[in-house]
C-alpha positions as CSV (number, residue, x, y, z in Angstrom):
1,M,1.8,31.3,-3.7
2,R,-1.2,29.1,-3.7
3,S,-4.6,30.8,-4.8
4,K,-6.8,28.1,-3.2
5,P,-6.3,26.5,0.2
6,A,-5.6,23.0,0.2
7,T,-8.4,20.5,0.0
8,V,-8.6,18.1,2.9
9,M,-10.9,15.6,4.3
10,A,-12.8,16.7,7.0
11,S,-11.2,16.3,10.3
12,N,-13.7,13.9,11.9
13,T,-13.3,11.6,9.0
14,P,-13.0,8.0,10.5
15,D,-9.7,6.0,9.8
16,H,-9.9,3.3,7.4
17,P,-8.6,-0.2,8.0
18,L,-5.3,-0.6,5.6
19,G,-4.0,-3.7,7.1
20,N,-4.4,-5.9,3.9
21,T,-5.2,-5.9,0.4
22,N,-9.3,-6.1,1.0
23,D,-9.1,-3.2,3.4
24,V,-7.3,-1.1,0.7
25,A,-9.8,-2.3,-2.3
26,T,-12.7,-1.5,0.0
27,L,-11.3,2.1,0.9
28,L,-11.0,2.6,-2.9
29,G,-14.3,1.6,-4.0
30,D,-15.7,3.8,-1.7
31,S,-13.6,6.8,-2.8
32,I,-14.6,5.7,-6.4
33,N,-18.3,6.2,-5.5
34,R,-17.6,9.2,-3.4
35,L,-15.5,10.7,-6.4
36,R,-18.6,10.2,-8.8
37,R,-20.8,11.3,-6.5
38,G,-19.0,14.8,-6.2
39,E,-18.8,13.9,-2.3
40,L,-14.7,13.8,-2.4
41,D,-12.2,16.4,-4.3
42,P,-10.5,14.8,-7.3
43,R,-7.1,16.1,-5.9
44,V,-7.8,13.7,-2.6
45,A,-8.9,11.1,-4.6
46,N,-5.5,11.2,-6.9
47,A,-3.5,11.7,-3.7
48,M,-5.6,8.6,-2.0
49,G,-5.0,6.4,-5.0
50,Y,-1.3,7.2,-5.6
51,L,-0.7,6.2,-1.9
52,A,-3.0,3.3,-1.9
53,S,-0.8,2.1,-4.8
54,V,2.5,2.3,-3.0
55,L,0.7,0.3,0.1
56,L,-0.6,-1.8,-1.8
57,R,3.1,-2.6,-2.9
58,A,4.2,-2.9,0.5
59,L,1.7,-5.6,1.6
60,E,2.5,-7.7,-1.0
61,Q,6.4,-7.0,-0.5
62,G,6.3,-8.4,3.0
63,P,4.7,-11.7,2.2
64,M,7.2,-12.2,-0.4
65,E,10.2,-11.6,1.4
66,E,9.0,-14.1,4.0
67,R,8.4,-16.7,1.3
68,M,11.9,-16.0,-0.1
69,A,13.6,-16.0,3.3
70,K,12.0,-19.7,3.9
71,L,12.9,-20.8,0.4
72,E,16.6,-19.8,1.0
73,A,16.4,-21.2,4.1
74,M,15.2,-24.4,2.3
75,L,17.9,-24.8,0.1
76,G,20.8,-23.8,2.3
77,L,21.3,-20.2,0.7
78,S,22.5,-17.4,2.7
79,S,20.3,-14.6,2.7
80,T,22.5,-11.8,2.3
81,S,25.1,-13.5,-0.5
82,G,22.7,-15.7,-2.3
83,V,25.5,-18.6,-2.2
84,A,25.1,-21.6,-0.5
85,K,26.5,-21.6,2.7
86,G,28.9,-24.8,2.1
87,A,30.1,-23.4,-1.4
88,Q,31.9,-20.1,0.8
């Protein structure tokens, strides 16, 4: 059984935009400063840092997959097998 209640952000904490890497970097910078000032619980900051790293990987993966699909289409490769369409 947990001896302390879970630390959470206040329910009125505004959402932060997280649609691109700049948004995530801004959130992380703000969170680091709040942590340094003692305004953010280290456990919350740790969870936010972990989730931000997962989100950054996801944000980077999408454009990479789009570029790969375009290259495969230009080269005449099947996106599912990696084999040239004429070689099947």
